[in-house]
Every structure is written in structure tokens, then in C-alpha cells.
C-alpha positions in Angstrom: 53.8 54.1 -4.5 56.4 55.0 -7.2 55.3 57.4 -10.0 54.2 55.7 -13.3 57.2 56.9 -15.3 59.7 55.3 -12.8 57.9 51.9 -12.8 57.6 51.8 -16.6 61.3 52.6 -17.1 62.3 50.0 -14.6 60.5 47.1 -16.3 61.7 48.2 -19.8 65.3 48.4 -18.6 65.1 45.0 -16.9 63.4 42.9 -19.5 66.3 42.8 -22.0 68.6 41.7 -19.2 66.2 38.9 -18.1 65.9 37.8 -21.7 69.7 37.7 -22.2 70.1 35.5 -19.1 67.2 33.1 -19.8 69.4 30.8 -21.8 72.1 30.8 -19.2 69.5 29.9 -16.5 68.1 27.2 -18.8 71.5 25.5 -19.1 71.8 25.5 -15.3 68.4 24.2 -14.5 69.4 20.5 -14.6 72.0 21.1 -11.9 69.5 22.9 -9.7 66.9 20.1 -10.1 69.5 17.4 -9.5 70.2 19.1 -6.1 66.5 19.1 -5.4 66.2 15.4 -6.0 68.5 14.8 -3.1 66.3 16.7 -0.7 64.2 14.7 1.7 60.5 14.8 0.7 59.5 15.2 4.3 61.2 16.7 7.4 60.1 15.7 10.9 60.5 18.4 13.6 60.5 17.2 17.2 60.4 18.7 20.6 59.6 17.6 24.2 58.6 19.4 27.4 59.2 16.6 29.8 62.2 15.8 31.9 64.2 12.7 31.3 62.4 10.8 34.1 58.7 11.4 34.0 55.3 9.7 34.3 54.6 10.2 30.6 56.5 10.7 27.3 55.5 13.8 25.3 56.9 13.6 21.8 55.5 16.5 19.8 55.9 16.6 16.0 55.5 18.9 13.0 56.0 17.5 9.5 57.2 19.7 6.6 56.5 18.8 3.0 59.6 19.7 1.0 58.1 18.7 -2.3 56.3 20.6 -5.1 53.0 18.8 -4.6 50.6 18.0 -1.8 51.1 14.7 0.1 48.1 12.8 1.5 48.4 12.5 5.2 47.1 8.9 4.9 50.3 8.0 3.1 52.5 9.3 6.0 53.6 7.4 9.1 56.0 8.6 11.8 58.0 6.3 14.1 59.3 7.3 17.5 61.7 4.8 19.0 62.3 3.9 22.7 63.6 1.2 24.9 61.5 -0.8 27.5 63.0 -4.2 28.3 60.0 -4.8 30.7 57.7 -5.0 27.7 55.1 -2.9 29.5 51.8 -2.0 27.9 51.5 1.7 26.9 48.6 4.0 26.3 48.5 6.8 23.8 46.8 10.2 23.8 46.6 13.2 21.6 46.3 16.5 23.5 45.9 18.7 20.4 46.8 18.7 16.7 46.3 21.2 13.9 45.3 18.3 11.7 42.8 17.3 14.5 43.4 14.5 17.0 40.4 12.6 15.5 42.4 12.2 12.3 45.5 10.6 13.8 46.2 7.3 15.6 49.1 6.3 17.8 50.1 2.6 18.3 53.0 1.0 20.1 54.8 -1.9 18.3 57.7 -4.2 19.2 60.8 -3.6 17.0 61.6 -6.7 15.0 65.4 -6.1 15.3 65.9 -4.4 18.7 69.0 -2.4 19.6 70.3 -1.2 23.0 68.3 2.1 22.7 65.2 0.9 20.8 63.1 -2.2 21.2 59.7 -0.5 20.7 58.3 2.3 18.7 55.3 4.6 18.7 53.8 4.8 15.2 51.7 7.8 14.2 49.3 7.3 11.2 46.6 9.4 9.7 43.1 8.8 8.3 41.9 9.9 4.9 39.9 12.6 6.7 43.1 14.4 7.5 43.3 15.5 3.9 46.7 16.4 2.4 49.8 18.3 3.5 50.2 21.1 0.9 53.4 21.7 -1.0 55.9 23.5 1.2 53.6 23.4 4.1 54.2 22.7 7.8 51.6 20.4 9.4 51.6 22.5 12.6 51.6 21.0 16.1 50.9 17.4 17.0 50.9 17.4 20.8 51.2 13.8 21.7 51.4 11.8 24.9 52.3 8.2 25.8 52.4 6.6 29.3 52.8 3.2 30.9 49.5 1.5 31.7 50.6 1.2 35.4 51.5 4.9 35.4 55.1 4.1 36.6 57.8 6.7 35.8 59.6 6.3 32.5 63.3 6.9 32.2 64.0 8.2 28.7 67.8 8.5 29.1 68.5 5.6 26.8 65.6 6.1 24.3 66.8 6.3 20.7 64.4 9.1 19.7 64.4 11.2 22.9 66.4 14.4 23.2 65.7 16.5 26.3 67.6 19.4 24.7 65.0 19.8 22.0 62.6 22.1 23.8 61.8 23.9 20.5 60.9 22.3 17.3 64.1 20.8 15.7 64.7 18.5 12.7 65.2 15.1 14.3 67.0 12.3 12.4 66.2 9.8 15.1 62.4 10.1 14.4 61.7 8.5 11.0 59.0 9.2 8.5 57.6 7.0 5.7 55.5 7.6 2.6 53.5 4.6 1.6 55.8 2.5 3.7 59.0 3.8 2.1 61.6 5.5 4.5 61.9 9.1 3.4 63.3 10.8 6.5 65.5 10.0 9.4 67.8 7.1 10.4 66.4 3.9 11.8 68.0 2.5 15.0 69.8 -0.2 12.9 71.4 2.6 10.8 69.2 2.3 7.7 68.8 5.6 5.8 66.4 6.7 3.0 67.2 5.6 -0.5 67.1 8.8 -2.6 65.5 7.1 -5.6 63.0 5.2 -3.5 62.2 8.5 -1.6 61.6 10.3 -4.9 59.3 7.4 -6.1 57.3 7.5 -2.9 56.9 11.2 -3.1 55.9 11.1 -6.7 53.3 8.4 -5.9 51.9 10.4 -3.0 51.8 13.5 -5.1 49.9 11.8 -7.9 47.3 10.4 -5.5 46.8 13.9 -4.1 46.2 15.3 -7.7 47.9 18.5 -6.7 49.7 19.5 -9.9 49.6 23.1 -11.1 46.5 23.9 -13.2 44.9 26.8 -14.9 42.4 28.9 -12.9 40.2 31.8 -13.7 41.5 35.1 -12.4 39.3 37.8 -10.9 38.8 39.4 -14.3 38.2 36.1 -16.1 41.7 36.0 -17.5 43.3 32.5 -17.5 46.2 32.5 -15.1 48.5 29.7 -14.0 48.4 28.5 -10.4 51.9 28.3 -8.9 53.1 25.3 -7.0 56.4 24.4 -5.3 58.6 26.2 -2.8 61.5 28.6 -3.1 63.7 29.4 -0.2 67.1 31.3 -0.1 69.0 32.7 2.8 71.7 34.3 0.6 74.7 32.2 1.3 76.8 33.7 -1.5 80.3 35.1 -1.8 79.3 38.2 -3.9 77.4 39.4 -6.9 79.6 37.4 -9.2 79.1 34.1 -7.4 78.0 31.6 -10.1 75.5 30.1 -7.7 73.6 33.3 -7.7 72.8 33.0 -11.4 72.3 29.2 -11.0 69.7 30.0 -8.3 67.7 32.2 -10.8 68.9 35.6 -9.5 69.8 38.6 -11.6 71.8 41.5 -10.1 70.7 44.6 -11.9 73.2 46.7 -13.8 71.0 48.2 -16.6 70.4 51.9 -16.6 67.0 53.5 -16.1 64.4 54.1 -13.5 63.2 54.2 -10.8 65.2 56.7 -8.9 67.6 59.5 -9.7 68.0 60.0 -13.5 71.6 59.1 -14.5 72.2 57.1 -11.4 74.2 53.8 -11.7 72.7 50.4 -10.8 75.9 48.7 -9.6 76.6 45.0 -8.9 79.2 46.2 -6.4 76.3 47.6 -4.3 74.9 44.1 -3.8 77.0 42.2 -1.2 76.5 39.2 1.0 78.3 39.8 4.4 78.7 37.0 6.9 75.9 37.3 9.5 73.8 35.0 11.7 71.2 37.7 12.5 68.5 36.1 10.4 69.4 32.5 11.2 71.6 31.7 8.2 75.3 32.3 7.7 75.0 35.4 5.4 72.6 38.2 4.6 72.1 40.2 1.4 73.0 43.9 1.7 71.6 46.4 -0.8 73.4 49.7 -0.7 72.4 53.1 -2.1 74.9 56.0 -2.0 75.1 59.5 -3.2 76.8 62.9 -2.8 73.8 64.7 -4.1 74.8 64.5 -7.8 73.5 62.1 -10.4 77.0 61.1 -11.5 77.9 59.9 -8.1 74.6 58.2 -7.2 74.5 54.4 -6.9 71.4 52.3 -6.4 71.0 48.5 -6.1 68.5 45.8 -7.1 68.2 42.0 -7.1 65.5 40.1 -9.0 64.5 36.6 -9.9 65.2 36.0 -13.5 62.3 33.7 -14.1 58.8 35.3 -14.0 57.0 32.3 -12.4 55.4 33.3 -9.0 51.7 33.8 -8.8 49.3 32.5 -6.1 50.8 31.6 -2.8 52.8 33.1 0.1 55.6 35.6 -0.4 57.8 36.3 2.6 61.2 37.9 3.5 63.1 38.8 6.6 64.3 42.4 6.0 66.4 44.9 8.0 65.3 48.5 7.4 67.3 51.6 8.3 65.8 54.9 9.4 69.1 56.8 8.8 72.1 56.3 6.5 74.9 54.1 7.7 77.4 56.8 6.9 77.0 60.5 6.1 74.2 63.0 6.8 70.5 62.2 6.8 67.9 63.8 4.7 67.5 61.9 1.4 64.2 60.4 0.4 65.1 56.7 0.0 63.0 53.7 -0.8 63.8 50.3 0.8 61.6 47.6 -0.9 60.4 44.0 -1.2 57.9 43.4 -4.1 56.6 41.2 -6.9 56.0 42.5 -10.4 55.3 41.6 -14.0 56.0 43.5 -17.2 53.9 46.6 -18.0 51.4 45.0 -20.3 47.7 44.3 -20.4 48.0 41.8 -17.5 50.5 44.0 -15.5 50.5 43.0 -11.8 52.5 44.3 -8.9 52.4 44.0 -5.1 54.7 46.2 -3.0 56.2 46.6 0.5 58.0 50.0 0.3 59.6 51.6 3.4 60.3 55.3 3.1 62.1 56.4 6.4 62.2 60.1 5.3 58.9 60.0 3.4 58.6 60.4 -0.3 57.1 62.7 -2.8 56.1 65.0 0.1 54.6 62.3 2.2 55.2 61.6 5.9 58.4 60.2 7.3 58.6 56.6 8.6 56.0 55.3 6.1 55.5 51.7 5.0 53.4 51.7 1.9 51.7 48.4 1.0 50.3 48.7 -2.5 48.4 46.5 -5.0 48.5 47.8 -8.6 46.1 47.3 -11.5 47.5 49.8 -14.1 50.8 51.7 -14.0 49.7 53.8 -17.0 46.7 55.1 -15.2 48.3 55.1 -11.7 45.4 52.8 -10.7 46.2 51.1 -7.4 45.1 50.7 -3.9 47.5 51.4 -1.0 47.8 52.1 2.7 50.5 53.9 4.7 51.5 52.2 8.0 53.4 54.9 9.8 56.0 54.4 12.5 59.7 53.4 12.7 60.7 50.0 11.3 64.3 50.3 12.2 65.7 46.7 12.5 64.6 43.3 11.4 61.0 42.6 10.3 59.2 39.6 8.8 57.2 40.7 5.8 54.5 38.3 4.5 52.2 38.7 1.5 49.5 36.1 0.6 47.9 35.9 -2.8 45.1 33.4 -2.9 41.4 33.1 -3.7 41.0 36.7 -5.0 42.5 38.3 -1.9 45.9 39.8 -1.3 47.0 40.3 2.3 50.1 42.2 3.6 51.5 41.5 7.1 54.4 42.9 9.1 55.7 40.7 12.0 52.4 38.8 12.1 50.1 41.8 12.1 48.0 42.3 9.0 48.2 45.9 7.7 46.3 45.8 4.4 44.2 43.7 2.1 43.1 44.2 -1.5 40.6 42.4 -3.8 38.8 42.7 -7.1 40.7 44.0 -10.1 43.8 44.7 -7.9 44.4 40.9 -7.6 47.4 39.8 -9.7 46.6 38.6 -13.2 49.8 36.8 -14.2 53.0 35.3 -13.0 55.5 37.7 -11.4 59.2 38.0 -10.4 60.3 38.5 -6.8 62.5 41.6 -6.3 64.3 43.8 -3.8 65.8 47.2 -4.4 67.0 50.4 -2.7 66.9 53.7 -4.5 66.6 57.4 -4.1 63.5 59.3 -5.1 64.3 61.7 -7.9 64.2 65.4 -6.8 64.3 64.6 -3.1 68.0 64.2 -2.4 69.4 66.2 0.5 71.3 69.4 -0.5 74.5 68.2 1.2 77.5 67.3 -1.0 78.9 65.0 1.8 78.8 61.3 0.6 76.4 59.1 2.4 75.3 55.4 2.1 72.0 53.7 3.0 71.8 50.0 3.5 68.9 47.5 3.4 69.5 43.9 4.4 67.6 40.7 3.6 68.1 37.6 5.7 66.0 35.2 3.7 63.2 35.0 1.1 60.5 32.3 1.0 57.7 31.5 -1.4 55.1 28.7 -1.1 52.9 28.2 -4.1 49.2 27.8 -3.9 48.7 28.4 -0.2 48.3 31.2 2.3 50.6 30.7 5.3 50.7 32.6 8.5 53.8 34.4 9.6 54.3 31.7 12.3 54.1 28.9 9.7 56.5 30.7 7.4 59.0 31.2 10.2 58.7 27.5 11.2 59.3 26.4 7.7 62.3 28.7 7.3 63.7 27.5 10.6 63.4 23.9 9.5 65.4 24.6 6.4 68.1 26.5 8.3 68.4 24.0 11.1 68.6 21.3 8.5 71.5 23.0 6.7 69.5 24.0 3.6 70.5 27.4 2.3 68.6 27.2 -1.0 65.8 25.2 -2.5 63.5 25.9 -5.5 60.8 23.5 -6.7 58.6 26.2 -8.4 58.1 25.2 -12.0 59.3 27.7 -14.7 56.5 29.5 -16.3 
């Protein structure tokens, strides 16, 4: 959507900054990966729809793979603990499962060391036909049922794993998960917790058996391109642009001069802030501000980019708050509020954009969301569509790049796809910015400020996730207290 000259200047201005910070980021990588090693390889989400006293128990599960590689379902078991001093026989049923009910089995066992709230457990296991749980993926629903053989009511009040308040999927530490028999998630009734080193070993073993490491693949034009793996999630829990964690987490706040936008404008670190807010599920959001009084000297724009160019095939997503009008001052400027991925302007240049223009741009209609896939900035060779209508407020933007097709969705509705030569050809960065379109500032000299907010950003390598899957994975991170994770290998 931007003119060629604006895009070319932006990348040339940013590349020296990225290069200067690469060594700094490299020094900090061991700290980041050390934090990752302490993350549970799997997370079990649990919910129930039954009352405490009922004729059947309905433990529903989802499993999230927090690692950088696929995990075979056949290596995973899930244990749900309950108490039944009568030692009654139980039957098991699977109502529906994304992984397919035929690929899972439920068996009831007696606990070797019983406690007051657990003397039995329902164990869920999977056949080899279930395949593998992809890196960063959510298994989707497992709608399970268990009932006494005599159909007598079951009182779940003193069951270790039961929580009647969990009517939506919630990470449950009282439901345990194992990889190849090693505890990797949850707390057993006797208080046993996962051993981090053992969990890492189990995850590595499962990953190896899945043979899911990153590999080279042929791009749509025959160019060899790397296939991304891993997961990156950040809900911007930072104190400000100078927070050292921002750099440690591979982010660069732009301060270098150049396009896009108004010639002579300032790209200011002060325009990138992180106010406290729970609007997107975390504790903070990122705010990108753009302000002007109609003069170049007093025009400020803002941008945040990943430092490492390492994202390629997979799912890119962000929760973004768009504004149709300035927060302060008069309306009328053509402003661009964005979420995009991009590589340098070279022979393999790649770029995919979400660009919201509330007042239009370059003479185009107002309230326009341009989704665009680029092949050549030099030749202005791209395919694009304009989805018109107000996007004031929070929206979930999801782009998938996989198998030669790029899709763009807003709040779960697909708005555009592209294929062929417009498919990315190399690794990209993930970026957000807010800027004014040159030559289209309002004539007023009254200062005004526009704001775009980002609640979270998420990337899952090597897979195309739906909006619902993305939001479930993000919710699991936030409910589990994880504000940042990054297992995407450096390019």
C-alpha cells in the first residue's frame, strides 16, 4: 500500500540499526533460552460443564505444545484424579475430539498411594494414528465422559482434579501430563512436581521421534528458503522503550531517520509506551503514537520491530486497537496504523501487510484496511485488497503463510488470500508502526495525536492456525502467567 520510495527508505534506514544491535541481542540470547528451559513442555487446559453432583463426570481437555518441535501424541498421557472409596467400576466415553475419538483411550486406574482427594485416576492415552501435536499448537477439544457402571450419581466435591468454576478452558495444575512416562505438567496428589531437566529430556526425546526439526524447503519460485519452527508470544509487559527486557526479547524501537511518512519527521522512542491495561488479557499494552501540528519539524512517528529476521512460514497474529480519529486535536490527517512482516529490499524481498487508513490514503477511500502481499517494491508489484468499514476498537489480525498460500483474517473472517510469486521468499521481521502519509496532513496547525495499541503478538512456525486456535493458545499463556516466550531459532 505504501509507495515504493517510502518502503525502500524504511528498510535502508532500519538495517544499520538492526546490525548494530545484533551483537547485543546475541549476548542476551543465553538468558532468554535459559528462561525457556524452565517453561513446561506441555500445558493442560481443563473445563467442565457438569454440576458437582451429577450422573457423569465430564472432564474436557486441550493440550498446548510449548516447545519448538512437534510432539507425538502417542508419547503423551493425561491423568485426571478423583476419589471413590467404594471402588466402583467406571465406564469411559469420548463424545468428540479434534484428534478423533478413535485415536484416544480412557482407562481408570487405582492410585498406588491414595490421598484424601484422590484414590483413582482416569488416564488418557493416544494411538500412533493420532499423529503429532505441532510446535506451539493447541490440540483442540477433547470432550470426555466418565460414569459409574451402576449410573449412580457422582459427588465430585472432594475430587482432586475437579473444579466446578472452570467452565471455560483454564490451565489446571491438578491434571497432570506426561511425555514418555515423565511428568512434564501439573502437580500429582502427593505433591510431586515436574523435574525441569527431566521434562526437557522428555520433550527432546519426543521431538526427535517426531522428526520435526526445521528444514530447507523449496519456495514457490524454486528458491531455497528456511522453514520456521518454534513459537513467539509477547503481551508487552514492559516499563518503557528503555526497558532492558525489550532488547533482551529481540525488539528494536526505531529512532533512525527516513521513510515512510512525512519527510523530516522524527521516529521517537518516547512515542512507544507500555501503559497498564488488561483490555487484551495481559497487564500492559503497547501504545504507538504519531503526532503533528502540520509541520515536518513537529511531526513524530513510531515503530517497533523484531531485531532478528527469522520468521517465515507459519501463523502471524496480533491483537490491535485501531482509532478512527485522533486521541487529541482535530481530525483530517491521512495516518497509517499497521501490523506487517518484511525483509530487506533485495532479490528475495518479501512483505505482507495489514494497513488501516481511517482517513484513507493517497486519495483512496476512508476507513480502509489494505491487506497486501508484495513481490517487488522497485516495480510496485503486489496484490492487495481493500476491506472498507470502521475498525475502531480491538481486533484480532491473523495471517497464515504455508504451502504456497498467504491468508489474511480479521476477527476470524478471511478477507484476502494470495499465491504464486507473491508468496514470501525469505525470513522476515515482525513489525508495527504508525505514521502520516506525506502530503496528506490536515491544514490545521493545532497539535494532534493518533494512537494505535497492540495487546499481544503471536507467531507459530510451520503451521496455519485458525483465529480460535490462536486466541486459545494466547489465553493459555496469559492465564498461566507467561508474558513472553520465544523458541523460534535465529536465522
